[in-house]
PyMOL CGO cylinders between C-alpha atoms (Angstrom):
from pymol import cmd
from pymol.cgo import CYLINDER

trace = [
    CYLINDER, -34.36, -6.75, 8.23, -34.58, -10.48, 7.66, 0.3, 1, 1, 1, 1, 1, 1,
    CYLINDER, -34.58, -10.48, 7.66, -37.15, -12.68, 9.31, 0.3, 1, 1, 1, 1, 1, 1,
    CYLINDER, -37.15, -12.68, 9.31, -36.21, -15.46, 11.72, 0.3, 1, 1, 1, 1, 1, 1,
    CYLINDER, -36.21, -15.46, 11.72, -37.44, -18.99, 12.15, 0.3, 1, 1, 1, 1, 1, 1,
    CYLINDER, -37.44, -18.99, 12.15, -37.96, -20.19, 15.75, 0.3, 1, 1, 1, 1, 1, 1,
    CYLINDER, -37.96, -20.19, 15.75, -34.57, -21.96, 15.90, 0.3, 1, 1, 1, 1, 1, 1,
    CYLINDER, -34.57, -21.96, 15.90, -32.76, -18.88, 14.66, 0.3, 1, 1, 1, 1, 1, 1,
    CYLINDER, -32.76, -18.88, 14.66, -34.52, -16.76, 17.27, 0.3, 1, 1, 1, 1, 1, 1,
    CYLINDER, -34.52, -16.76, 17.27, -33.33, -19.13, 20.01, 0.3, 1, 1, 1, 1, 1, 1,
    CYLINDER, -33.33, -19.13, 20.01, -29.75, -18.79, 18.77, 0.3, 1, 1, 1, 1, 1, 1,
    CYLINDER, -29.75, -18.79, 18.77, -30.10, -15.01, 18.61, 0.3, 1, 1, 1, 1, 1, 1,
    CYLINDER, -30.10, -15.01, 18.61, -31.47, -14.99, 22.16, 0.3, 1, 1, 1, 1, 1, 1,
    CYLINDER, -31.47, -14.99, 22.16, -28.39, -16.83, 23.41, 0.3, 1, 1, 1, 1, 1, 1,
    CYLINDER, -28.39, -16.83, 23.41, -26.07, -14.45, 21.57, 0.3, 1, 1, 1, 1, 1, 1,
    CYLINDER, -26.07, -14.45, 21.57, -27.93, -11.36, 22.85, 0.3, 1, 1, 1, 1, 1, 1,
    CYLINDER, -27.93, -11.36, 22.85, -27.73, -12.64, 26.40, 0.3, 1, 1, 1, 1, 1, 1,
    CYLINDER, -27.73, -12.64, 26.40, -24.20, -14.03, 26.35, 0.3, 1, 1, 1, 1, 1, 1,
    CYLINDER, -24.20, -14.03, 26.35, -22.30, -12.07, 23.70, 0.3, 1, 1, 1, 1, 1, 1,
    CYLINDER, -22.30, -12.07, 23.70, -19.62, -13.67, 21.57, 0.3, 1, 1, 1, 1, 1, 1,
    CYLINDER, -19.62, -13.67, 21.57, -19.55, -17.50, 21.81, 0.3, 1, 1, 1, 1, 1, 1,
    CYLINDER, -19.55, -17.50, 21.81, -18.13, -20.56, 20.12, 0.3, 1, 1, 1, 1, 1, 1,
    CYLINDER, -18.13, -20.56, 20.12, -20.67, -22.99, 18.58, 0.3, 1, 1, 1, 1, 1, 1,
    CYLINDER, -20.67, -22.99, 18.58, -20.19, -25.51, 21.40, 0.3, 1, 1, 1, 1, 1, 1,
    CYLINDER, -20.19, -25.51, 21.40, -20.97, -22.77, 23.95, 0.3, 1, 1, 1, 1, 1, 1,
    CYLINDER, -20.97, -22.77, 23.95, -24.10, -21.79, 22.03, 0.3, 1, 1, 1, 1, 1, 1,
    CYLINDER, -24.10, -21.79, 22.03, -25.11, -25.43, 21.81, 0.3, 1, 1, 1, 1, 1, 1,
    CYLINDER, -25.11, -25.43, 21.81, -24.81, -25.85, 25.61, 0.3, 1, 1, 1, 1, 1, 1,
    CYLINDER, -24.81, -25.85, 25.61, -27.23, -22.98, 26.17, 0.3, 1, 1, 1, 1, 1, 1,
    CYLINDER, -27.23, -22.98, 26.17, -29.93, -24.07, 23.71, 0.3, 1, 1, 1, 1, 1, 1,
    CYLINDER, -29.93, -24.07, 23.71, -33.01, -25.88, 24.87, 0.3, 1, 1, 1, 1, 1, 1,
    CYLINDER, -33.01, -25.88, 24.87, -34.08, -28.18, 23.38, 0.3, 1, 1, 1, 1, 1, 1,
    CYLINDER, -34.08, -28.18, 23.38, -30.70, -29.49, 22.30, 0.3, 1, 1, 1, 1, 1, 1,
    CYLINDER, -30.70, -29.49, 22.30, -29.60, -28.92, 18.72, 0.3, 1, 1, 1, 1, 1, 1,
    CYLINDER, -29.60, -28.92, 18.72, -27.14, -31.12, 16.86, 0.3, 1, 1, 1, 1, 1, 1,
    CYLINDER, -27.14, -31.12, 16.86, -23.80, -29.51, 16.04, 0.3, 1, 1, 1, 1, 1, 1,
    CYLINDER, -23.80, -29.51, 16.04, -24.34, -29.80, 12.28, 0.3, 1, 1, 1, 1, 1, 1,
    CYLINDER, -24.34, -29.80, 12.28, -27.79, -28.17, 12.51, 0.3, 1, 1, 1, 1, 1, 1,
    CYLINDER, -27.79, -28.17, 12.51, -26.42, -25.37, 14.67, 0.3, 1, 1, 1, 1, 1, 1,
    CYLINDER, -26.42, -25.37, 14.67, -23.61, -24.63, 12.24, 0.3, 1, 1, 1, 1, 1, 1,
    CYLINDER, -23.61, -24.63, 12.24, -26.07, -24.62, 9.33, 0.3, 1, 1, 1, 1, 1, 1,
    CYLINDER, -26.07, -24.62, 9.33, -28.31, -22.16, 11.21, 0.3, 1, 1, 1, 1, 1, 1,
    CYLINDER, -28.31, -22.16, 11.21, -25.34, -19.95, 12.13, 0.3, 1, 1, 1, 1, 1, 1,
    CYLINDER, -25.34, -19.95, 12.13, -24.40, -19.90, 8.43, 0.3, 1, 1, 1, 1, 1, 1,
    CYLINDER, -24.40, -19.90, 8.43, -27.94, -18.86, 7.51, 0.3, 1, 1, 1, 1, 1, 1,
    CYLINDER, -27.94, -18.86, 7.51, -27.85, -16.09, 10.13, 0.3, 1, 1, 1, 1, 1, 1,
    CYLINDER, -27.85, -16.09, 10.13, -24.52, -14.89, 8.76, 0.3, 1, 1, 1, 1, 1, 1,
    CYLINDER, -24.52, -14.89, 8.76, -25.97, -14.76, 5.22, 0.3, 1, 1, 1, 1, 1, 1,
    CYLINDER, -25.97, -14.76, 5.22, -28.85, -12.68, 6.57, 0.3, 1, 1, 1, 1, 1, 1,
    CYLINDER, -28.85, -12.68, 6.57, -26.35, -10.32, 8.19, 0.3, 1, 1, 1, 1, 1, 1,
    CYLINDER, -26.35, -10.32, 8.19, -27.69, -11.04, 11.69, 0.3, 1, 1, 1, 1, 1, 1,
    CYLINDER, -27.69, -11.04, 11.69, -24.54, -12.76, 12.99, 0.3, 1, 1, 1, 1, 1, 1,
    CYLINDER, -24.54, -12.76, 12.99, -20.83, -12.27, 12.45, 0.3, 1, 1, 1, 1, 1, 1,
    CYLINDER, -20.83, -12.27, 12.45, -17.96, -14.56, 13.28, 0.3, 1, 1, 1, 1, 1, 1,
    CYLINDER, -17.96, -14.56, 13.28, -14.33, -13.97, 14.01, 0.3, 1, 1, 1, 1, 1, 1,
    CYLINDER, -14.33, -13.97, 14.01, -11.51, -16.44, 14.32, 0.3, 1, 1, 1, 1, 1, 1,
    CYLINDER, -11.51, -16.44, 14.32, -9.56, -16.45, 17.56, 0.3, 1, 1, 1, 1, 1, 1,
    CYLINDER, -9.56, -16.45, 17.56, -6.87, -19.09, 17.57, 0.3, 1, 1, 1, 1, 1, 1,
    CYLINDER, -6.87, -19.09, 17.57, -8.42, -22.19, 16.04, 0.3, 1, 1, 1, 1, 1, 1,
    CYLINDER, -8.42, -22.19, 16.04, -11.98, -21.36, 17.10, 0.3, 1, 1, 1, 1, 1, 1,
    CYLINDER, -11.98, -21.36, 17.10, -14.69, -19.24, 15.56, 0.3, 1, 1, 1, 1, 1, 1,
    CYLINDER, -14.69, -19.24, 15.56, -16.71, -16.96, 17.81, 0.3, 1, 1, 1, 1, 1, 1,
    CYLINDER, -16.71, -16.96, 17.81, -20.16, -15.80, 16.78, 0.3, 1, 1, 1, 1, 1, 1,
    CYLINDER, -20.16, -15.80, 16.78, -21.97, -12.65, 17.88, 0.3, 1, 1, 1, 1, 1, 1,
    CYLINDER, -21.97, -12.65, 17.88, -25.26, -11.01, 17.03, 0.3, 1, 1, 1, 1, 1, 1,
    CYLINDER, -25.26, -11.01, 17.03, -24.95, -7.92, 14.85, 0.3, 1, 1, 1, 1, 1, 1,
    CYLINDER, -24.95, -7.92, 14.85, -28.58, -6.82, 15.09, 0.3, 1, 1, 1, 1, 1, 1,
    CYLINDER, -28.58, -6.82, 15.09, -29.67, -5.37, 18.44, 0.3, 1, 1, 1, 1, 1, 1,
    CYLINDER, -29.67, -5.37, 18.44, -32.37, -7.31, 20.25, 0.3, 1, 1, 1, 1, 1, 1,
    CYLINDER, -32.37, -7.31, 20.25, -34.49, -4.16, 20.60, 0.3, 1, 1, 1, 1, 1, 1,
    CYLINDER, -34.49, -4.16, 20.60, -34.69, -3.60, 16.83, 0.3, 1, 1, 1, 1, 1, 1,
    CYLINDER, -34.69, -3.60, 16.83, -35.74, -7.21, 16.20, 0.3, 1, 1, 1, 1, 1, 1,
    CYLINDER, -35.74, -7.21, 16.20, -38.35, -6.93, 18.97, 0.3, 1, 1, 1, 1, 1, 1,
    CYLINDER, -38.35, -6.93, 18.97, -39.77, -3.76, 17.42, 0.3, 1, 1, 1, 1, 1, 1,
    CYLINDER, -39.77, -3.76, 17.42, -39.97, -5.37, 13.98, 0.3, 1, 1, 1, 1, 1, 1,
    CYLINDER, -39.97, -5.37, 13.98, -41.63, -8.53, 15.26, 0.3, 1, 1, 1, 1, 1, 1,
    CYLINDER, -41.63, -8.53, 15.26, -44.19, -6.68, 17.38, 0.3, 1, 1, 1, 1, 1, 1,
    CYLINDER, -44.19, -6.68, 17.38, -44.96, -4.35, 14.46, 0.3, 1, 1, 1, 1, 1, 1,
    CYLINDER, -44.96, -4.35, 14.46, -45.49, -7.42, 12.26, 0.3, 1, 1, 1, 1, 1, 1,
    CYLINDER, -45.49, -7.42, 12.26, -47.76, -9.02, 14.88, 0.3, 1, 1, 1, 1, 1, 1,
    CYLINDER, -47.76, -9.02, 14.88, -49.79, -5.81, 15.16, 0.3, 1, 1, 1, 1, 1, 1,
    CYLINDER, -49.79, -5.81, 15.16, -50.13, -5.69, 11.36, 0.3, 1, 1, 1, 1, 1, 1,
    CYLINDER, -50.13, -5.69, 11.36, -51.14, -9.35, 10.99, 0.3, 1, 1, 1, 1, 1, 1,
    CYLINDER, -51.14, -9.35, 10.99, -53.41, -9.76, 14.00, 0.3, 1, 1, 1, 1, 1, 1,
    CYLINDER, -53.41, -9.76, 14.00, -54.68, -6.29, 14.89, 0.3, 1, 1, 1, 1, 1, 1,
    CYLINDER, -54.68, -6.29, 14.89, -54.92, -4.18, 11.76, 0.3, 1, 1, 1, 1, 1, 1,
    CYLINDER, -54.92, -4.18, 11.76, -51.67, -2.42, 12.62, 0.3, 1, 1, 1, 1, 1, 1,
    CYLINDER, -51.67, -2.42, 12.62, -52.82, -1.20, 16.04, 0.3, 1, 1, 1, 1, 1, 1,
    CYLINDER, -52.82, -1.20, 16.04, -50.27, -1.54, 18.83, 0.3, 1, 1, 1, 1, 1, 1,
    CYLINDER, -50.27, -1.54, 18.83, -53.03, -0.79, 21.35, 0.3, 1, 1, 1, 1, 1, 1,
    CYLINDER, -53.03, -0.79, 21.35, -55.14, -3.66, 20.01, 0.3, 1, 1, 1, 1, 1, 1,
    CYLINDER, -55.14, -3.66, 20.01, -52.10, -5.96, 20.12, 0.3, 1, 1, 1, 1, 1, 1,
    CYLINDER, -52.10, -5.96, 20.12, -51.43, -5.10, 23.76, 0.3, 1, 1, 1, 1, 1, 1,
    CYLINDER, -51.43, -5.10, 23.76, -55.12, -5.57, 24.53, 0.3, 1, 1, 1, 1, 1, 1,
    CYLINDER, -55.12, -5.57, 24.53, -55.13, -9.00, 22.85, 0.3, 1, 1, 1, 1, 1, 1,
    CYLINDER, -55.13, -9.00, 22.85, -52.04, -10.01, 24.80, 0.3, 1, 1, 1, 1, 1, 1,
    CYLINDER, -52.04, -10.01, 24.80, -53.62, -8.94, 28.08, 0.3, 1, 1, 1, 1, 1, 1,
    CYLINDER, -53.62, -8.94, 28.08, -56.89, -10.70, 27.28, 0.3, 1, 1, 1, 1, 1, 1,
    CYLINDER, -56.89, -10.70, 27.28, -55.13, -13.92, 26.25, 0.3, 1, 1, 1, 1, 1, 1,
    CYLINDER, -55.13, -13.92, 26.25, -53.24, -14.07, 29.55, 0.3, 1, 1, 1, 1, 1, 1,
    CYLINDER, -53.24, -14.07, 29.55, -55.16, -16.43, 31.81, 0.3, 1, 1, 1, 1, 1, 1,
    CYLINDER, -55.16, -16.43, 31.81, -54.24, -14.80, 35.09, 0.3, 1, 1, 1, 1, 1, 1,
    CYLINDER, -54.24, -14.80, 35.09, -52.85, -11.37, 35.73, 0.3, 1, 1, 1, 1, 1, 1,
    CYLINDER, -52.85, -11.37, 35.73, -51.89, -10.74, 39.32, 0.3, 1, 1, 1, 1, 1, 1,
    CYLINDER, -51.89, -10.74, 39.32, -52.58, -7.42, 41.02, 0.3, 1, 1, 1, 1, 1, 1,
    CYLINDER, -52.58, -7.42, 41.02, -48.84, -6.78, 40.75, 0.3, 1, 1, 1, 1, 1, 1,
    CYLINDER, -48.84, -6.78, 40.75, -48.97, -7.40, 36.99, 0.3, 1, 1, 1, 1, 1, 1,
    CYLINDER, -48.97, -7.40, 36.99, -51.87, -4.96, 36.63, 0.3, 1, 1, 1, 1, 1, 1,
    CYLINDER, -51.87, -4.96, 36.63, -50.05, -2.32, 38.71, 0.3, 1, 1, 1, 1, 1, 1,
    CYLINDER, -50.05, -2.32, 38.71, -46.97, -2.72, 36.49, 0.3, 1, 1, 1, 1, 1, 1,
    CYLINDER, -46.97, -2.72, 36.49, -49.07, -2.32, 33.33, 0.3, 1, 1, 1, 1, 1, 1,
    CYLINDER, -49.07, -2.32, 33.33, -50.64, 0.84, 34.76, 0.3, 1, 1, 1, 1, 1, 1,
    CYLINDER, -50.64, 0.84, 34.76, -47.19, 2.17, 35.72, 0.3, 1, 1, 1, 1, 1, 1,
    CYLINDER, -47.19, 2.17, 35.72, -45.86, 1.56, 32.21, 0.3, 1, 1, 1, 1, 1, 1,
    CYLINDER, -45.86, 1.56, 32.21, -48.90, 3.21, 30.60, 0.3, 1, 1, 1, 1, 1, 1,
    CYLINDER, -48.90, 3.21, 30.60, -48.66, 6.22, 32.94, 0.3, 1, 1, 1, 1, 1, 1,
    CYLINDER, -48.66, 6.22, 32.94, -44.94, 6.56, 32.18, 0.3, 1, 1, 1, 1, 1, 1,
    CYLINDER, -44.94, 6.56, 32.18, -45.61, 6.48, 28.45, 0.3, 1, 1, 1, 1, 1, 1,
    CYLINDER, -45.61, 6.48, 28.45, -48.35, 9.11, 28.81, 0.3, 1, 1, 1, 1, 1, 1,
    CYLINDER, -48.35, 9.11, 28.81, -46.02, 11.35, 30.82, 0.3, 1, 1, 1, 1, 1, 1,
    CYLINDER, -46.02, 11.35, 30.82, -43.21, 11.07, 28.29, 0.3, 1, 1, 1, 1, 1, 1,
    CYLINDER, -43.21, 11.07, 28.29, -45.61, 11.82, 25.40, 0.3, 1, 1, 1, 1, 1, 1,
    CYLINDER, -45.61, 11.82, 25.40, -46.89, 14.88, 27.28, 0.3, 1, 1, 1, 1, 1, 1,
    CYLINDER, -46.89, 14.88, 27.28, -43.37, 16.10, 27.94, 0.3, 1, 1, 1, 1, 1, 1,
    CYLINDER, -43.37, 16.10, 27.94, -42.40, 15.72, 24.29, 0.3, 1, 1, 1, 1, 1, 1,
    CYLINDER, -42.40, 15.72, 24.29, -45.58, 17.42, 23.09, 0.3, 1, 1, 1, 1, 1, 1,
    CYLINDER, -45.58, 17.42, 23.09, -46.82, 14.40, 21.12, 0.3, 1, 1, 1, 1, 1, 1,
    CYLINDER, -46.82, 14.40, 21.12, -50.54, 13.71, 20.91, 0.3, 1, 1, 1, 1, 1, 1,
    CYLINDER, -50.54, 13.71, 20.91, -52.70, 10.79, 19.91, 0.3, 1, 1, 1, 1, 1, 1,
    CYLINDER, -52.70, 10.79, 19.91, -52.12, 7.08, 19.67, 0.3, 1, 1, 1, 1, 1, 1,
    CYLINDER, -52.12, 7.08, 19.67, -49.14, 5.92, 17.70, 0.3, 1, 1, 1, 1, 1, 1,
    CYLINDER, -49.14, 5.92, 17.70, -49.63, 2.66, 15.80, 0.3, 1, 1, 1, 1, 1, 1,
]
cmd.load_cgo(trace, "trace")
């Protein structure tokens, strides 16, 4: 899977959220604003990487993401764990929690709920240990 620069990730985010769009529609949803020529260049780069496809409908081209958001998220978090935490997902999550300035009680409850749900699903599937 190809890597993304920050601008490409923003374009992918719009396409994941909105589906198939014309360049002008993508441009409207980007913040900060991107010039039309820069957007088209980035869409071309994403097409070369196989991350975006386009189809012609009438006179317009519509672009859509071909790679699911979940698979890109998994790859990027795996890369972050490798680079910053020796490959440990637990250490990555710990670093993210520690770097957060304020976690509300609600945030902490949600983290506990997610961890408990993961533990329950691992128990039910018979898996043991910490997966990196």
